[in-house]
N, C-alpha and C positions, 0 to 999 in steps of 0.2 A: 661429612660429605657435603660439598657445596651444591648450591641450587643448579648451576650450569651442568654439573656432573649428573645430577638426577635427570635433567632434561635430556642429556645425551644418552643416558641409559634407556629412557623411554623411546627415543628415536631409534635406537638399535634393537628394540624389542624386548629388553630385559624388564622383569616385573618391577613395579613401583608400589609403594605402600599407599593404600587408600584409606581414608578415615572410615571407621565403622559406621553403619547406619544407626538410627535411633533404636533403642531397645523396645521390644514389644510391650504393650500395656495390657494388663489384665482387666477384666470387667466387661460390661456390656458396651456396645458401640454407641458413641454419642450421637445426638441428633445432628442432621446436616447443618442447621444454623449454629449449633454449639461448636462443631468441628471447624466450620468456616471462621467463626469469630475467634477461635483459639489460634488458627493459622494466621489470621490477619493481625491479631494482637502481638503474636510472637515474632513475625517476620517483617511486617510493614515498616516499622521505624528503621531497621537496618537496611531494608531495600531502598528506602528513601535516601539514606546517606550514600549508598552505592550508586544510585542513579545520579545523585548530585555530583559525585566524583567523576562519573562518566561524561556528564554534560556541562557542569559548572553553572546550572540554572536551577534555582529552587522550585520555581513554578512548574517547570518541565519535569523535575524529579517527582513532585507530588502527583502531577497528572499521569505520569507513567505508572506509578504504583497503583493508583486508584483504577486506571484502565485495566491493568493486569488482573486485579481482583474482581472487576466487573466481568471480565471474560471468564475468570475461574468460577465465579458463582453461576454464571450462565451455563457452564459446562461442568458443574460440580460432580455429577456421577463419574465423569472421566478423571477429574482431578482427585477425587476421594480414593480411588483405587490405584492411583499412581504410586510407584515405590518411593518417590521423592516429591511430594506436593510442593514443598518450598522451592525445590529446583525448577519445577514446572512454572510456578509464578515468577521466579527470578528470570527465567528465559524470556517470558512474555514482557516483563518489565524492561529488560535490556533491549529487546527488539524495538519496543516503542520508543525508548529514550534515544536510541541511536538511529532512528529513522531519518533518512536524508530529507524528507519532506518538511521537517521542522525549520529548515533554513529559509523557507519561503514565508514563514510566519513572522510578522514584524516583532512580536513580543519575545521571540526566541532567537533573534539573529545574533545578539551579542550576549556573552556570559555575564553573570553577576559580578560585582566588584570582587577582587581577590581578597582572601582573608589576611588578617594581620600576620606579620612574621615573614621575613624575607625568604627563609628556607621553604616554608610551606607554600608561599606564593610561587616560588620558582618551580617547585615540583608539580604543582597543579597546572601551571601554564604549560610545562613540558608534557604532561599527560594529555592535555587538550589538543596539543599539536600532533599527537600520534594518530595514525589512521584508526578508524573505529574498530576494525577487527583486532588490531594490535592492542588497543586500549582495553577491550573486553577480555581478551585472553590474559593480559597482564593482571587485571583485577581479579579474575577468577583464580588464577594459579598463585600469584604472589600476594594478592590482597586477602583472599578468602581461604587460601590453602587447599584448594580442590586439586585432586590428582590430574595429571596431564590427560589420561584417557577420558576422564569425565569432562574435563574442560573442552577437549576436542568434540565430544558428543554434544555438549551444550551449544557450542559455536558452530555445529554442523560442518565440521572439518575433519580431515584425517589426523591421526596422532602426529605423523611427521610434519604436517602443515601447521598444526597448533604449536608444535615445538619450535619450528622456524619462526613463527610469528613472535613467540615469547622471547627468543634470543635476539631478534631484531629490535623488539621494543626495549629490551634492557640496554642494548647498545645505543639506541637513540636517546634514552634517558641519561645514560652515562656521559654522553656528549654535552648535555645541558648541565648536569650536576655530577661531577666526578665522585662524590661521596656515595652515590648509589651503584657503584660498580659491583660491590659485593651483594649477592642476593639477600643475605640476612639483613643488611642495612636497608635495602630497598623495601623488604617486607615490613620492617619496623617503621619506616617512614610512611608507608601506605596505611599501616594500622593507626598511626597518629592522625593522618588525614581523615580516616573514617571516624575516629573517635572525636575529633575536634571539629566535625562538620557543623554547619548552622542548624538551628532548630527548625524543623519542617513540620508544621501542624497538619495532621491528617484527619480525615473525616472519621466518624465513629463507625464500627463494623455494621451496625444496623443501617446507617445512611448509605454505606457502600452497597449493601444487599438491595436496598430500595432503589438506588440508582441503577444497579444492574437490571433489576426487573423492569424498571421504567424504560431502560434502553431496549430491552427485548421487545416490550410492547410497541415502542415506536417503530422498530425495524419490522415487526410483524404487520402493523398497520400500513407501513410504506410498501411492503411486499404485496399486501392485499390490494391496495390502491393501484399499484403498478400493473398487477394482473388484470384488474377490472378495466383499466385503461387500454390494455393490449386487446382484451376481448372485445371492448366496444369499437376500437379502431378496426379490428378484423371483421366484425359484423357490418360496419359501415362500408368497408371496402367491398365485401361480398354483395351488399345490396345495391351498390352504385356501379359496380364494374360491368362492362358489356358482356353479353352472353355469347356472342359470336365475333369472329374476327372480320373486320371490315378493312380491306386493304385501301390505302390512300390512293387518290387519283394521281397518276403520273403527270408531270407538266408536259405541255406540248413541245414537240421537237420537229425539226425539218427532217423528213425521211426521203432519201433519194431525190433531192432537189425539189420536192413538193413543198410549197409554202404551208405554214401552220394555219389551220382554220381556227380562227378566234374571232367570232362576231361576223357581221355582214361584210362581204367583199365588194370592192368597187365594180360598177356595172361596165360591161363592154359596150362598144358603140352600137352593136346590134340590139342589145338589151335596152339601151337608152331609147332607140328608135321605137321599139315595141312599146315601151312604157308611155312615150309621148303619144303614140297612136291610140292606145287604150284610153288615155285621158281626154283626147280630142273627139272621139266618136261617142254616139249614144250608148247608154248602158244596156238597153234591150234592143232586140231586132235581129234580123238575119245576119247582118255583118258580124255580130258578136258570136254567132253560133257556127256559121259556115266559113271555112277557111278561104281567105282570099288568094286567088291564083297569082296576084301580082308579085 
């Protein structure tokens, strides 16, 4: 049965074979640090190669893996009871590696130099030209052999959507390299790329746990500082804000032809005569008190 036939069966709702989960282990449960170190040691190198195949950048691949395990250690109670902890960490790694924000970082604008070998170089360049959802779906299904329903769940898509992405990705790769038309050949070529990837040096498990704890402390301190700043700003606003509403004074306007009163007005002729008379006569005496009949 060819790979495209299996995808078509999944799209029509027919059951597909899924790889069995890991067998249960007897004995007492390991300590959280031991379980985390075992998960990191067993999955981090492969995840680094997968992230490199998705991005073509060694530094970004290492950063994505260590970020995923930082998050995993910070949320270890949730990860520890997950039915597939490796898949949980892989999903976070892929999300970080394929984030569109990395294109604005000067160090990650261009991929690393291609590997030796014309065939490997052509396939990797063709992979990097695929849209990120297609690239991720193709790597999960054909590169890692994960079932289509599980691939759809990890990529947060419906099974038909994941199947269509897979078929389109295969068609685009076949345009660049006709040898990858057969799914079996494509899977073998992807396995070769994953196995022949560059050496990516990762931090030790203890260093990753320490970095995760330091990250949590920094975020906690930042949250406390931001909360204190908001409280101080709120208290300052309450202390300086007015306690009652004071409406602003409206500017003067001419109402019904009446001129605006703004300052002293010019004296009329009668008012000027009265002013001159007051200035010319004595300050005290009957003339100032008794009105003149003139």
